[in-house]
VOFI-270099 format. One record per residue (C-alpha): x, y, z. Coordinates in steps of 0.001 Angstrom, whole numbers, padded with zeros to 6 digits, always signed. Layout:
XYZ;...
// end
This chain:
-030885-026116+024198;-028189-024341+021834;-029737-024020+018381;-026807-025166+016262;-024101-027171+017955;-025449-030164+019703;-024356-030208+023386;-023764-033952+023731;-020236-035244+023392;-021137-037003+020123;-020070-035547+016706;-022393-033626+014755;-023932-034195+011265;-025354-030977+009910;-028234-031193+007415;-030155-028403+005463;-033719-028520+004731;-035474-025898+002416;-038652-024407+003679;-040245-021145+002583;-040767-018529+005287;-041777-014939+005111;-038802-012936+006572;-039238-009650+004688;-035968-008928+002761;-034023-012161+003951;-036654-014510+002870;-036590-012945-000751;-033125-013032-001189;-031912-016419+000505;-033721-019824+000382;-034544-020075+004006;-033695-023424+005200;-034101-025160+008521;-030648-026358+009827;-030976-029036+012180;-028242-030281+014514;-028628-033992+014559;-026998-036027+017411;-026051-039566+017347;-027411-040183+020779;-031060-041350+020592;-033863-039011+021497;-031733-035834+021230;-033828-032733+020680;-033805-031168+017238;-033444-027517+016986;-034101-025433+013906;-032944-021934+012902;-033041-019747+009911;-029917-019465+007724;-029377-015846+006649;-025788-016293+005229;-025383-018875+002592;-023594-021984+003896;-020521-023158+002280;-020492-026262+000248;-019447-029271+002444;-016574-030349+000292;-015160-026793-000139;-015323-026292+003602;-013535-029679+004103;-010795-028542+001862;-010270-025461+004162;-010578-027695+007293;-007695-030030+005945;-005581-027172+005025;-005391-026053+008687;-005795-029205+010538;-002344-030308+011768;-003352-033427+013902;-004168-036797+012678;-005787-039620+014726;-006519-042988+013447;-006569-041619+009920;-008714-038725+010664;-007656-035007+010602;-008391-032643+013521;-007576-029025+014322;-005901-028194+017444;-006902-025061+019338;-003873-023313+017928;-004877-024249+014437;-008288-022576+015049;-007607-019546+017090;-004251-018491+015846;-003935-019845+012209;-007392-019789+010988;-009439-017256+012806;-006545-015230+014018;-008429-014004+017017;-005359-013815+019300;-001680-013040+018899;+000183-016382+019028;+003087-014877+020668;+001226-013062+023369;-002163-014157+024506;-004196-014922+027555;-004443-018641+028058;-007831-018632+029795;-009255-016585+026884;-007578-018924+024332;-009261-022038+025901;-012618-020450+026313;-012835-019344+022655;-011550-022544+021163;-013744-024932+023437;-016836-023142+022210;-016117-024912+018918;-015016-028117+020561;-018274-029475+021714;-016793-032660+022875;-014242-030836+025066;-011467-033288+024108;-008981-030719+023020;-009305-031419+019418;-011771-030068+016676;-013176-032521+014214;-014556-031609+010826;-018243-032129+012009;-017601-029558+014844;-015685-027145+012392;-018984-027389+010098;-021329-027044+012982;-019721-023948+014097;-019973-022568+010571;-023614-023048+010879;-023794-021204+014048;-022172-018163+012480;-024907-018256+009793;-027704-017902+012381;-029689-014633+012775;-028902-014845+016597;-025246-015809+016083;-023783-013275+018585;-026203-014644+021259;-025584-018203+020267;-021790-017664+020413;-022035-015891+023791;-023973-018849+025107;-021365-021276+024010;-018712-019314+025617;-020507-019654+029020;-021618-023177+028512;-018140-024540+029723;-019012-028260+029974;-021139-028434+026649;-024404-029892+028196;-026746-027185+026699;-027411-025337+029973;-025545-022714+031886;-024857-023041+035674;-024349-020194+038019;-020779-021444+038570;-020088-021419+034862;-021536-017811+034638;-019635-016580+037562;-016385-018172+036229;-016655-016299+032757;-017649-013001+034250;-014889-013043+036713;-012313-013357+033912;-013710-010284+031942;-012049-007072+032046;-015242-005313+033310;-015163-007265+036436;-011499-006664+036986;-012293-002844+037025;-015561-003003+039008;-016300-006293+040641;-019786-007869+040356;-021561-009107+043398;-022694-012671+042649;-024637-012688+045965;-027230-010158+044688;-030858-010794+044306;-030289-010600+040600;-028268-013787+040415;-030694-015452+042859;-033627-014674+040603;-031962-016070+037610;-030277-019225+039184;-032468-019744+042389;-031938-019024+046010;-029319-021855+046294;-027888-021065+042763;-028677-024604+041540;-030981-023685+038793;-029663-024071+035213;-030324-021525+032519;-031490-022496+029012;-030374-020724+025862;-033434-018753+025554;-033362-017592+029192;-029665-016769+028829;-030365-014246+026090;-032398-012239+028632;-029941-012841+031371;-026906-011444+029427;-029095-008461+028302;-030077-007625+031890;-026760-008358+033349;-025138-005194+032275;-027891-003055+033665;-027650-004897+036953;-023701-004318+036937;-024250-000654+036203;-026810-000405+039100;-024261-002257+041537;-021577+000226+040430;-023617+003079+041244;-024533+001755+044682;-020966+000901+045365;-019912+004502+044562;-022978+005968+046474;-021165+005873+049860;-023965+007688+051754;-026893+005991+050115;-028515+009200+049135;-028875+008501+045580;-025962+010555+044228;-022414+009860+043086;-019729+012236+042171;-019243+013312+038498;-015591+011664+038628;-017177+008230+039908;-019917+008867+036962;-016873+009057+034257;-015021+006044+035860;-018090+003845+035828;-019027+004792+032135;-015324+004212+031029;-015164+000835+032919;-018509-000713+032324;-019969+001152+029305;-016952+001988+027267;-018326+000010+024258;-021094+002518+024182;-018947+005631+024129;-017784+007582+021115;-014406+009279+021237;-016328+012520+021671;-018616+011332+024517;-015584+009576+026190;-013612+012847+026126;-016397+015148+027358;-018357+013223+030218;-017047+015571+032963;-017482+018770+030678;-021165+017683+029992;-022268+017013+033599;-020321+020057+035202;-021754+022265+032550;-025175+021316+033492;-024529+022422+037153;-024124+018938+038501;-020599+019886+039886;-020056+016866+042309;-023061+014925+042118;-024918+012957+039612;-028415+011525+040619;-029437+008056+039855;-032044+009051+037453;-029527+011103+035373;-027097+008260+035538;-029658+005679+034210;-030945+008067+031701;-027630+008678+030198;-026900+004926+029880;-030354+004299+028464;-030025+007209+025871;-026720+005479+024650;-028379+002104+024334;-031287+003413+022354;-029821+006022+019709;-030868+003715+017119;-034502+004221+018409;-033903+007998+018657;-032943+008004+014938;-036445+006429+014083;-038124+009072+016195;-036110+011826+014378;-037059+010439+010967;-040729+010260+011967;-040738+013787+013142;-039074+015100+009962;-040926+012866+007640;-037576+011328+006488;-035843+014572+005820;-032344+013771+007264;-031008+017335+007127;-033847+019179+008808;-032982+021065+012071;-035236+019560+014778;-035886+021673+017966;-036184+019814+021226;-039893+020378+021724;-040775+018820+018277;-038555+015768+019064;-040010+015293+022452;-043569+015401+021099;-042840+012740+018682;-041105+010634+021350;-044524+010260+023310;-045292+007479+020945;-042136+005508+022335;-042238+004541+026036;-038589+003738+025947;-037432+007398+025538;-038105+009774+028392;-037833+013627+028376;-034700+013419+030622;-033087+011319+027938;-034032+013849+025171;-032630+016547+027333;-029202+014601+027643;-029204+014261+023886;-029572+017901+023217;-026968+018647+025906;-024630+016445+023957;-025423+017849+020654;-025043+021403+021965;-021761+020650+023406;-020524+019299+020145;-022044+021692+017666;-022824+024703+019762;-026545+024632+018316;-029876+024142+019963;-031196+021893+017265;-030257+018550+016076;-030066+016742+012725;-029716+013052+011817;-026095+013382+011450;-025743+014712+014835;-027562+011779+016385;-025557+009332+014259;-022217+011043+015385;-023109+010089+019018;-024018+006504+018002;-021607+003707+019299;-022685+001662+016374;-021649+003974+013776;-019014+002544+011511;-019293-000853+013152;-020024-003713+010791;-022036-006148+013005;-023178-009431+011879;-026849-008200+011482;-026029-005075+009891;-023770-006813+007351;-026407-009391+006572;-029139-006971+005955;-026938-004857+003825;-026063-008094+001722;-029712-009018+001672;-030847-005594+000468;-028136-005597-002267;-029084-009081-003496;-032814-008321-003321;-032105-005356-005715;-030141-007542-008181;-032901-010311-008184;-035734-007789-008694;-033714-005939-011323;-034425-002643-009466;-038104-002934-010464;-039133-001016-007505;-037446+002291-008681;-039458+004764-010615;-038636+005730-014148;-037837+009186-012909;-035330+007845-010488;-033632+005806-013019;-033276+008755-015393;-031908+010884-012369;-029358+008186-011875;-028273+008064-015647;-028049+012003-015500;-025852+011747-012394;-023552+009264-013974;-023444+011367-017134;-022436+014379-015191;-019606+012684-013468;-018524+011040-016745;-018434+014466-018435;-016259+015926-015702;-013913+012933-015682;-013694+012847-019522;-012790+016520-019628;-010014+016025-017172;-008514+013028-018924;-008734+014758-022346;-006944+017915-021375;-004178+015909-019672;-003202+014081-022879;-004340+016208-025545;-000864+017118-026926;-000202+013349-027461;-003448+013094-029251;-002505+015871-031717;+000794+014228-032364;-000907+010851-033008;-003332+012420-035520;-000544+014171-037516;+001434+010925-037705;-001516+008946-038792;-002485+011571-041685;+001171+011440-042866;+001427+009773-046108;+004756+007630-046854;+004596+007884-050638;+007042+009122-053073;+005992+012670-053200;+008514+015128-052301;+008091+016851-048930;+005473+014310-047809;+007474+013078-044680;+007103+015986-042347;+007818+014118-039227;+010250+011322-038571;+008649+010172-035352;+006378+011175-032516;+009161+013040-030808;+009981+014873-033950;+006549+015897-034550;+006332+017118-031015;+009367+019326-031436;+008314+020734-034851;+004796+021683-033599;+006286+023687-030715;+009006+025261-033134;+006515+026373-035828;+003251+026903-033916;+004266+027356-030244;+002893+025579-027207;-000499+026646-028057;-000232+024640-031299;-000193+021439-029095;-003803+022431-028122;-005339+023129-031582;-008701+021669-031609;-008964+021428-027824;-012288+023388-027679;-014246+021121-029779;-012624+018255-028038;-013803+019350-024731;-017365+020048-026140;-017205+016494-027596;-015544+014871-024764;-018527+015345-022455;-020945+013084-024443;-018047+010793-025566;-016615+009815-022214;-019862+010312-020348;-021980+008099-022724;-019341+005534-022739;-018981+005378-018847;-022667+005673-018254;-023657+003055-020833;-021104+000646-019465;-022388+000854-016011;-025993+000763-017267;-025246-002507-019343;-023345-004121-016528;-026391-003518-014352;-028658-005081-016774;-026529-008171-017531;-025551-008901-013908;-026786-012157-012730;-028920-012668-009592;-025971-013707-007594;-024264-010399-008253;-021647-011760-010721;-020814-010812-014231;-019666-013384-016786;-016701-012300-019143;-018863-012163-022150;-021383-009884-020415;-018547-007555-019478;-017440-007512-023185;-020925-006895-024362;-021238-004092-022048;-018135-002382-023091;-018816-002912-026732;-022241-001437-026406;-020817+001593-024624;-018257+002059-027445;-020942+001779-030138;-023192+004237-028418;-020603+007031-028259;-020003+006967-032047;-023383+008528-032815;-022883+011388-030883;-019136+012007-031091;-018218+011334-034792;-019024+014787-036031;-017127+016350-033153;-014219+014084-033862;-013914+014982-037607;-013969+018817-036707;-011079+018056-034170;-009052+016277-036664;-009221+018862-039309;-008248+021520-036770;-005273+019421-035810;-003825+019002-038982;-004671+022574-040314;-001341+023930-038852;+000529+021704-041321;-000533+023944-044299;+001574+026903-044686;-000148+030042-045826;-003624+028731-045701;-006597+030849-044438;-007290+030318-040724;-009527+027189-040175;-012165+027322-037543;-014634+024818-036394;-017573+026738-038049;-015694+026699-041428;-015256+023116-041084;-018865+022297-040344;-019960+024516-043319;-017663+022769-045611;-018582+019180-044645;-022491+019576-044278;-024502+017406-041934;-023854+013954-043793;-020077+015030-044144;-019855+015218-040263;-020443+011307-040316;-017804+010517-042688;-015723+007610-041337;-018567+006559-038978;-018164+003012-039977;-014338+003026-039125;-015253+004603-035723;-017391+001582-035048;-014637-000715-035888;-012384+001238-033532;-014586+002014-030668;-016462-001267-030248;-013387-003348-029926;-011524-000744-027788;-014402-000572-025098;-014963-004380-025330;-011232-004839-024372;-010771-001965-022171;-013572-002236-019592;-013383-005963-018642;-009561-005625-018628;-009850-002762-016227;-012424-004444-013917;-010189-007578-013511;-006694-005773-013135;-008432-003368-010598;-009538-006398-008597;-006051-007787-008831;-004569-004623-007284;-007116-004281-004626;-006199-004900-001022;-007510-007736+001111;-010702-005678+001769;-011311-005308-001910;-010372-001511-001701;-008403+000271-004322;-006219+003351-003513;-006207+006106-006010;-002729+004871-007021;-004028+001480-007956;-007058+002786-009705;-004636+004908-011817;-002498+001925-012650;-005192-000440-013262;-006943+002040-015809;-003536+002763-017610;-002792-000855-017846;-006066-001710-019265;-005796+001128-021930;-002578-000313-023553;-003997-003474-025274;-007443-001627-025790;-005556+001333-027563;-003181-000627-029561;-005213-003552-031253;-007779-001180-032877;-005093+001017-034491;-005728-000134-037945;-009283+001055-037741;-008145+004358-036337;-005778+005051-039073;-008428+004231-041781;-010864+006535-039935;-008294+009463-039782;-007680+009011-043594;-011416+009109-044370;-011987+012105-042076;-008987+014343-043212;-009367+016211-046381;-006883+014953-049048;-004624+017684-050337;-003365+017979-054069;-001671+014866-055210;-002792+012651-052348;-004756+009460-052567;-008511+009865-051897;-010593+007210-050534;-014163+005931-050903;-015095+004032-047845;-013514+001710-045338;-012696-001128-047625;-011440+001012-050412;-009204+002890-047944;-007837-000228-046429;-007025-001718-049908;-005266+001367-051121;-003242+001920-047863;-001991-001645-048113;-001236-001449-051862;+000558+001892-051527;+002316+001774-048072;+002076-001692-046975;+000951-003486-043849;+002928-001554-041489;+001010+001724-042277;-001968+000350-040582;-000164+000583-037357;+001006+004174-037782;+000468+005991-034508;+000022+002888-032548;+002607+003693-029906;+001163+007318-029859;-002266+005898-029307;-001086+003809-026389;+000744+006640-024874;-002263+008855-025282;-005175+006560-024474;-003528+004767-021576;-002907+007807-019467;-006127+009557-020822;-008341+006732-019540;-006155+006312-016441;-006873+009870-015447;-010384+009734-016776;-011389+006449-014673;-009467+007677-011678;-011406+010970-011769;-014803+009103-012424;-014276+006615-009391;-013022+009322-007019;-015986+011584-007917;-018311+008715-007042;-016626+008132-003833;-016982+011931-002922;-020324+012633-004250;-022159+009306-004200;-025795+009491-004344;-028014+006323-003727;-030801+006080-006434;-031755+002608-005243;-030006+000630-007599;-026692-001358-007503;-023645+000770-006809;-021176+001183-009745;-017992-000557-008950;-015602+001912-007265;-018383+004175-005687;-017737+002628-002174;-014831+004297-000497;-014060+001049+001313;-014910-001984-000355;-016146-002965-003903;-018508-005750-002628;-020208-005722+000560;-019474-009503+001100;-015851-008799+000711;-015664-006865+003942;-016607-009728+006145;-013063-011141+006535;-009720-010485+005278;-008836-014260+005183;-009878-015787+001846;-010183-019178+003515;-013101-017719+005559;-015767-019040+003554;-019620-019425+004255;-020343-018603+007778;-016751-018134+008782;-016729-014794+006823;-018890-013618+009869;-016559-015038+012402;-014547-011956+013268;-017668-009638+013094;-019405-011880+015510;-016531-012239+018014;-016379-008463+017873;-020219-008188+018150;-020255-009933+021655;-017904-007294+022809;-019456-004160+021130;-023241-005305+022033;-022843-007349+025242;-019644-005726+026586;-018360-009346+027088;-014707-008419+026950;-012170-011229+027876;-008525-010405+028383;-006521-010814+025046;-003013-010713+026299;-000929-012248+029054;-001717-010754+032566;+001765-009228+032684;+001147-007467+029382;-001019-004255+029318;-003977-004518+027297;-003771-002669+023981;
// end
């Protein structure tokens, strides 16, 4: 009997019962429950299955159901087939679809076969999609046309005859294979468990029949062209583009020319079916070194432990790799490039990825060694350094203008007002000091930006990892704490470099003075002098980072596409927007820091600490003085952090290294969160996030391809 959806015409009531089970990673992540399909009819058998994907809450799922349900009968809402297939699941084009396929797909949800889908049926199908054997279960429902929990020979034949495979190479339903499964008179009914083996063996039988059909002389050989046609028709789901385009080249190159033996034919298909096993053999032979070139003899020796792989299959593997790389050895990447499952997000693969990610979060990455955690921090530090240097260089002239404006005292002294505004300052620097004057102090800035930005980015990632909850979420307060901690940590290392940079930046304002260098500034200040203004730095950098990083994370998600992916353009825009409020609001602290760190000239007010500085600025220059350079800070910090974060995330995508921890947001080239890739529709919740992958899986795994378009329209 089908494990989730009750085969009787009665409506379903689904209930979950928690029960601990030892299922490796899965059991450690999800509370494993027994989901029982309970029928209203007495004596109905109860089946149980393990829930791998967290079920949706019933009230939330009902809200989604009612949103798409367009039919109402006696006060109860129902989905029509069109509501389910076209509007909700979006499996077929509503303007051009095959009517038979449309009814088959919808009726596998409509267990009562009354043409309408109730909420209990909708909820029951969601439970099915959460099952570990969802692809087999869904395939069974497709074949079980009358919904009685068994498959007859007529039902099996009816579905197979409508597949694109049968249209290309007809299957012989009078074969011994069919009689073995359904009996000599074809009256035997197949249960769900028996069906799983039937559908698995069916494709091998179909391939055998196709060979016999093309073997006109019954001598055990077919032509290379027939070999290609059979693979393209029956096994296209196993062929990568490279294999598909080079079938003839491969077999002709091996001296087959016109004839392919049955042994070679079956070995070729078996190899494509078992490439995942070949990967395991390779990793065993190389002791998990995925880059080690492996000669054929070594792989063949290791394969003796696995009866599923024969020497002929290994010969074919090396023939394919040699054709692709022109080398006589193989690596893991060579095998992976031939794998039909490469890049495919099957339900099982998705479930296991989510399970592993959640397990890491739950355990707090405790299984990682201390050395590995240090290596991860060093890796992030290096990428942060490169990103910070790139961002700082891009906006350094704006930073210089900002510093000079903030140091300008608006008092009654003659000649104090050197610059009217930022643009005037920019012009005067170029006029009196040349273009190179815009980059005064860049060298210590680049030396300092490595620890500054690297520490900030690394610490933010680290704190986000530590504060992340077990379900993978991060509360807003935790985001702010992570950002604030990152801002505070950088001050200890960067305050000395910043005070040197600032004194070099304002040195050009003093005409006739001796040339000021970084060494002379350090000698003049001494060790403790290098930390002058550190309190103001804390007042500036903690709020900046506490505002910036949470804002960036949320703005980035807002600009992401339906799969959670951010293009470089949206990354740059998100980081730039987040920098605006983060840069502007801490401006008063930045003004105080600048005044404390710049040496006062003759006649200028000197300051003794943060409070004294704030009091004197307000008394002498008014409240507006605290916001001097605010626009320049925005124009400098926004693009700087835009470039910095863009560079940081692109570097993570290009050079990502898995240290066993959670991936920093942005390091995935496709999607920020694994669970976001399951469906593009935000209304696909719970098991329905697996719907598209499951329907695709029965094609890619079973080759069960039903026509999707009208017969008069060529298949896309």
